[in-house]
C-alpha positions as CSV (number, residue, x, y, z in Angstrom):
1,X,106.3,-0.7,52.5
2,X,105.3,3.0,52.2
3,X,102.7,4.4,54.7
4,X,100.5,7.5,54.6
5,X,100.2,9.9,57.5
6,X,96.7,10.1,59.0
7,X,96.0,13.8,57.7
8,X,96.8,12.7,54.1
9,X,93.8,10.4,53.9
10,X,91.2,13.0,53.1
11,X,93.4,14.7,50.4
12,X,94.3,11.3,48.8
13,X,90.7,10.2,48.8
14,X,89.6,13.4,47.3
15,X,91.9,12.7,44.4
16,X,90.3,9.3,43.6
17,X,87.4,9.1,41.2
18,X,84.1,8.3,42.7
19,X,84.0,4.7,41.6
20,X,87.3,4.0,43.4
21,X,85.9,5.6,46.6
22,X,82.9,3.3,46.3
23,X,85.4,0.5,46.0
24,X,87.0,1.6,49.3
25,X,83.6,1.9,51.1
26,X,82.8,-1.6,49.9
27,X,86.0,-3.0,51.2
28,X,85.6,-1.3,54.5
29,X,82.1,-2.8,54.9
30,X,83.5,-6.4,54.0
31,X,86.4,-5.8,56.4
32,X,84.0,-5.1,59.3
33,X,81.8,-8.0,58.6
34,X,84.7,-10.4,58.2
35,X,86.4,-9.4,61.5
36,X,83.2,-8.3,63.4
37,X,84.9,-5.0,64.4
38,X,83.6,-3.6,67.7
39,X,82.5,0.0,67.7
40,X,85.4,1.1,69.9
41,X,87.8,-0.5,67.4
42,X,86.4,0.6,64.2
43,X,88.4,3.7,63.7
44,X,91.6,1.7,63.9
45,X,90.4,-1.0,61.5
46,X,89.0,1.7,59.1
47,X,92.4,3.4,58.8
48,X,94.1,0.2,58.1
49,X,91.5,-0.7,55.4
50,X,91.9,2.8,53.7
51,X,95.7,2.3,53.8
52,X,95.6,-1.0,52.2
53,X,93.4,0.1,49.5
54,X,95.1,3.3,48.9
55,X,98.3,1.2,48.3
56,X,96.5,-0.8,45.8
57,X,95.7,2.4,43.8
58,X,99.1,4.0,44.1
59,X,100.1,3.4,40.6
60,X,96.9,5.1,39.3
61,X,97.0,8.0,41.6
62,X,100.7,9.1,41.2
63,X,100.4,10.1,37.6
64,X,97.8,12.7,38.8
65,X,100.3,13.9,41.5
66,X,103.2,14.1,38.9
67,X,101.2,16.3,36.7
68,X,100.9,19.0,39.3
69,X,104.4,20.0,39.2
70,X,105.8,22.2,42.1
71,X,102.3,23.2,43.3
72,X,100.6,20.0,45.0
73,X,97.3,19.0,43.7
74,X,96.0,19.2,47.3
75,X,96.9,23.0,47.4
76,X,93.3,24.0,46.6
77,X,91.2,27.0,47.5
78,X,91.9,30.7,47.0
79,X,95.5,31.6,46.4
80,X,96.8,35.2,46.2
81,X,100.0,36.7,45.0
82,X,101.1,33.6,43.3
83,X,104.3,33.8,41.3
84,X,104.8,31.6,38.3
85,X,108.1,30.7,36.8
86,X,107.7,29.0,33.5
87,X,107.6,30.7,30.0
88,X,105.9,29.4,26.8
89,X,106.8,29.7,23.3
90,X,103.1,30.7,22.7
91,X,103.8,34.0,24.6
92,X,106.8,34.9,22.6
93,X,106.8,38.1,20.7
94,X,107.3,36.5,17.4
95,X,104.3,34.2,18.1
96,X,102.1,37.0,19.4
97,X,102.7,39.0,16.2
98,X,102.1,35.9,14.0
99,X,98.7,35.1,15.6
100,X,97.4,38.6,16.6
101,X,98.6,41.0,14.0
102,X,97.7,41.1,10.2
103,X,100.5,39.7,8.1
104,X,101.5,42.9,6.6
105,X,101.4,44.8,10.0
106,X,103.7,42.0,11.4
107,X,106.0,42.2,8.4
108,X,106.4,46.0,8.7
109,X,107.0,45.8,12.5
110,X,109.8,43.2,11.7
111,X,111.3,45.4,9.0
112,X,111.3,48.5,11.3
113,X,113.0,46.6,14.0
114,X,115.8,45.6,11.6
115,X,116.2,49.2,10.3
116,X,116.5,50.4,13.8
117,X,118.9,47.6,14.9
118,X,116.7,46.4,17.6
119,X,116.0,42.9,18.4
120,X,112.5,41.7,19.0
121,X,112.1,40.6,22.7
122,X,111.5,36.9,23.1
123,X,109.2,37.5,26.2
124,X,107.8,40.8,27.2
125,X,106.8,39.7,30.7
126,X,109.2,39.3,33.6
127,X,107.4,36.6,35.7
128,X,109.6,37.1,38.7
129,X,107.7,40.5,39.3
130,X,104.2,39.2,38.3
131,X,101.5,38.2,40.7
132,X,98.5,36.1,39.9
133,X,95.3,35.1,41.7
134,X,94.2,31.4,41.4
135,X,91.2,29.6,42.7
136,X,91.3,25.7,42.6
137,X,88.2,23.6,43.5
138,X,88.8,21.1,46.3
139,X,88.3,18.0,44.1
140,X,89.6,17.4,40.6
141,X,87.0,15.9,38.1
142,X,87.9,12.3,36.8
143,X,89.3,13.8,33.5
144,X,91.1,16.7,35.1
145,X,90.1,20.3,36.0
146,X,88.6,22.7,33.5
147,X,90.4,26.0,33.3
148,X,89.2,29.7,33.0
149,X,91.8,32.3,32.3
150,X,90.2,35.6,33.2
151,X,91.4,39.0,31.8
152,X,90.1,41.8,34.2
153,X,89.4,45.4,33.5
154,X,90.8,46.3,36.8
155,X,94.6,46.2,38.0
156,X,94.1,43.9,40.9
157,X,94.3,40.1,40.7
158,X,91.4,38.6,42.4
159,X,88.6,36.0,42.1
160,X,85.0,37.2,42.3
161,X,83.7,35.8,45.6
162,X,80.3,35.2,44.1
163,X,81.6,32.9,41.3
164,X,83.3,30.5,43.6
165,X,80.2,28.3,43.9
166,X,80.0,27.9,40.2
167,X,83.7,27.2,39.7
168,X,83.3,24.3,42.3
169,X,80.2,23.0,40.4
170,X,82.0,22.9,37.1
171,X,85.4,21.7,38.5
172,X,87.0,24.8,37.0
173,X,90.3,26.5,38.0
174,X,90.2,30.3,37.7
175,X,93.3,32.4,37.2
176,X,93.9,36.1,36.7
177,X,96.9,38.3,36.5
178,X,97.6,41.6,38.4
179,X,98.3,44.8,36.5
180,X,96.4,43.6,33.4
181,X,93.7,46.0,33.4
182,X,92.3,48.3,30.8
183,X,95.2,50.7,31.3
184,X,97.8,48.0,30.5
185,X,99.2,47.5,27.1
186,X,97.3,44.8,25.2
187,X,100.1,43.1,23.1
188,X,102.9,43.6,25.5
189,X,101.1,42.7,28.7
190,X,97.4,41.6,28.8
191,X,97.7,39.0,26.1
192,X,101.1,37.3,27.2
193,X,100.0,37.3,30.9
194,X,96.9,35.4,30.0
195,X,98.9,32.9,27.9
196,X,101.5,32.5,30.8
197,X,98.7,32.1,33.3
198,X,97.2,29.2,31.2
199,X,100.7,27.7,30.7
200,X,101.6,27.6,34.3
201,X,98.4,26.4,35.7
202,X,98.3,23.5,33.1
203,X,101.9,22.6,34.3
204,X,101.0,22.5,38.0
205,X,97.6,21.0,38.0
206,X,95.8,18.1,36.1
207,X,93.9,20.2,33.5
208,X,91.8,18.6,30.8
209,X,93.5,20.3,27.6
210,X,90.0,20.2,25.9
211,X,88.4,22.3,28.6
212,X,90.6,25.3,28.6
213,X,88.9,28.7,28.2
214,X,89.5,32.5,28.2
215,X,87.1,35.0,29.6
216,X,86.9,38.6,30.8
217,X,84.7,41.4,31.9
218,X,84.0,44.5,30.0
219,X,87.3,45.7,28.3
220,X,88.9,42.5,29.5
221,X,86.3,40.5,27.7
222,X,87.3,42.2,24.4
223,X,90.8,41.2,25.0
224,X,89.8,37.7,25.7
225,X,87.9,37.5,22.4
226,X,91.2,38.6,20.6
227,X,93.1,35.9,22.4
228,X,90.6,33.1,21.7
229,X,90.7,34.2,17.9
230,X,94.5,33.8,17.8
231,X,94.9,30.8,20.1
232,X,92.1,28.2,19.2
233,X,94.7,25.5,19.7
234,X,95.0,26.5,23.5
235,X,91.5,27.9,24.3
236,X,88.3,26.1,23.2
237,X,86.0,28.8,24.0
238,X,85.6,32.3,25.4
239,X,83.3,33.7,28.1
240,X,82.4,37.4,26.8
241,X,81.0,39.1,29.9
242,X,79.7,42.5,28.8
243,X,82.2,43.1,26.0
244,X,82.6,41.9,22.5
245,X,83.7,43.3,19.0
246,X,83.4,42.3,15.3
247,X,86.4,40.5,13.8
248,X,88.1,41.0,10.4
249,X,89.3,44.6,10.8
250,X,92.5,46.4,11.5
251,X,91.8,46.1,15.3
252,X,91.1,42.5,15.3
253,X,92.5,40.8,12.2
254,X,92.1,37.2,11.5
255,X,95.0,34.7,12.4
256,X,96.7,32.4,9.9
257,X,94.3,30.2,7.9
258,X,95.0,27.0,9.8
259,X,94.3,28.6,13.2
260,X,91.2,30.3,11.8
261,X,89.8,27.1,10.6
262,X,90.4,25.6,14.0
263,X,88.4,28.6,15.5
264,X,85.7,27.9,13.1
265,X,85.5,24.1,13.9
266,X,85.8,24.1,17.7
267,X,85.7,27.5,19.5
268,X,82.5,28.3,21.3
269,X,81.7,31.9,22.4
270,X,79.3,32.6,25.1
271,X,77.9,36.1,25.4
272,X,76.6,37.5,28.8
273,X,75.5,41.0,28.9
274,X,73.0,42.9,31.2
275,X,69.5,43.5,30.0
276,X,69.8,47.2,30.5
277,X,73.5,47.7,29.1
278,X,72.1,48.9,25.9
279,X,75.5,49.9,24.3
280,X,77.1,46.5,24.8
281,X,73.8,44.7,23.8
282,X,74.3,46.5,20.5
283,X,78.0,45.6,20.3
284,X,77.0,41.9,20.9
285,X,74.7,42.0,18.0
286,X,77.5,43.4,15.7
287,X,79.9,40.8,17.0
288,X,77.7,37.9,16.5
289,X,76.6,38.9,13.0
290,X,80.5,39.3,12.2
291,X,81.1,35.9,13.6
292,X,78.4,34.3,11.4
293,X,79.6,36.1,8.4
294,X,83.0,34.6,9.0
295,X,81.6,31.2,9.4
296,X,81.8,31.0,13.2
297,X,78.6,29.4,14.2
298,X,79.1,28.1,17.8
299,X,77.6,31.0,19.6
300,X,75.6,31.1,22.7
301,X,73.8,33.9,24.6
302,X,73.0,33.9,28.3
303,X,70.5,36.5,29.5
304,X,71.3,38.8,32.4
305,X,67.7,40.1,33.4
306,X,67.5,43.4,35.3
307,X,71.2,44.0,35.2
308,X,73.1,46.8,33.6
309,X,77.1,47.0,33.0
310,X,77.8,44.4,35.8
311,X,79.7,41.3,36.2
312,X,77.8,38.2,35.7
313,X,75.7,37.0,38.8
314,X,76.1,33.4,40.1
315,X,73.1,32.1,38.1
316,X,74.3,33.7,34.8
317,X,77.7,32.4,35.4
318,X,76.4,28.8,36.0
319,X,74.5,28.9,32.7
320,X,77.4,30.4,30.8
321,X,79.7,27.8,31.9
322,X,77.1,25.1,31.0
323,X,77.1,26.5,27.6
324,X,80.9,26.9,27.4
325,X,81.4,23.3,28.3
326,X,79.2,22.0,25.6
327,X,81.3,20.3,22.8
328,X,81.2,22.1,19.5
329,X,79.7,20.1,16.6
330,X,80.2,21.8,13.3
331,X,77.9,21.6,10.4
332,X,80.2,20.3,7.8
333,X,78.0,21.2,4.9
334,X,77.1,24.8,6.0
335,X,80.8,25.4,7.1
336,X,82.1,24.3,3.7
337,X,79.7,26.5,1.8
338,X,80.5,29.6,4.0
339,X,84.3,29.1,3.6
340,X,84.0,28.6,-0.2
341,X,82.2,31.9,-0.4
342,X,85.1,33.6,1.5
343,X,87.8,32.1,-0.4
344,X,86.1,33.1,-3.6
345,X,85.7,36.7,-2.5
346,X,89.3,36.8,-1.4
347,X,90.9,35.4,-4.6
348,X,88.9,38.0,-6.7
349,X,90.3,40.9,-4.6
350,X,93.9,39.5,-4.7
351,X,93.6,39.2,-8.5
352,X,92.6,42.8,-8.7
353,X,95.8,43.7,-6.9
354,X,97.8,41.7,-9.3
355,X,96.2,43.4,-12.2
356,X,96.8,46.9,-10.9
357,X,100.5,45.9,-10.3
358,X,100.8,44.5,-13.7
359,X,99.3,47.9,-15.0
360,X,102.0,49.9,-13.1
361,X,99.5,51.4,-10.7
362,X,101.5,50.5,-7.6
363,X,99.8,53.2,-5.3
364,X,96.4,51.8,-6.2
365,X,97.7,48.2,-5.7
366,X,99.1,49.0,-2.3
367,X,96.0,50.8,-1.1
368,X,93.8,47.8,-2.1
369,X,96.2,45.3,-0.6
370,X,96.1,47.0,2.7
371,X,92.5,47.0,2.8
372,X,92.6,43.2,2.1
373,X,95.1,42.7,4.8
374,X,93.0,44.5,7.4
375,X,89.9,42.5,6.4
376,X,91.1,39.1,5.7
377,X,94.3,39.1,7.8
378,X,96.0,35.8,7.9
379,X,93.7,34.2,5.3
380,X,95.3,36.4,2.7
381,X,98.9,35.1,3.5
382,X,101.3,34.2,2.0
383,X,100.0,35.6,-1.2
384,X,99.5,39.1,0.4
385,X,102.9,39.2,1.9
386,X,104.5,38.2,-1.6
387,X,102.4,40.9,-3.3
388,X,103.5,43.5,-0.7
389,X,107.2,42.8,-1.5
390,X,106.6,43.1,-5.2
391,X,104.9,46.5,-4.7
392,X,107.7,47.8,-2.4
393,X,110.5,46.4,-4.5
394,X,112.8,49.1,-6.0
395,X,111.8,50.1,-9.5
């Protein structure tokens, strides 16, 4: 029969849901009453009782342990200079282009690579040389940890010390990459590093896939918003700490239609900006107006009184995480009406391109199609890509 070492009891008990711990305590009380354990013998009996009951629940605990991969679930707290090893298809160059570039931009990048005889890199990141900071609360919630992937504006990988109590309260793992600050390339480094951080943490720890979020501060917050828009099947919300942008332009094009529908349905955005950070407060207004115009309605704002351009304080972070963890409940009627409006406007403009092309006005058709591609992004595909091929076809 397997036995547990004495120093494993606190870790194993910490993995058990609270109702199991109550069962252990009740079993201990019954054992003491049954055997009339003397105080001097109590510790010995308690160890035996815990061991017996842990063995009873082994088949339930082991799936949690197995899900942690090569980093044990018990490896909690702050960890620096973590090296990850696993790649994800989501961070491949092809997938980044499909989700984060407009269809015509992605098509032209691909065509340029073919002309130059270059092959697109499958992965732009060499994980062997990358370092991450990870914070893991001591106890996993019954349904698994929540996860916050953080995109910093600075180059160091770290966890804001004042955020740790809020992370513990919400059972939330925090991970951030080094050399992913504002000076780093967005498409080649900041975005794939965030995706690989999420993938590796989820491989190593029992994470609830419905509570995976992206966040950032300042310039990192703006990158986080781009990632949330392109990867709503991975990230279910974004913490925008002092940084946001409108969507639906050349800088932040809309992803393919099926992904954007998922973003509209279930992604929650939480804005947190200092009361005296006037520039970013104004940007938040434009961002929220843009979101609502594009039928994105799960928006929350958390006040940061007396603050300027500063990282969220613990109280603000607690409120922001409370908001982030709220399930998104779309208003089906409102969402359908909004989507119908956008679809009608898009179809009208694409028909104008077809009319210009039919009338031999290729240059005008190309100019209008480029505007449509920048504004509607993936919503216009594949129709926009087909029109681009017709416009560029030899005469």
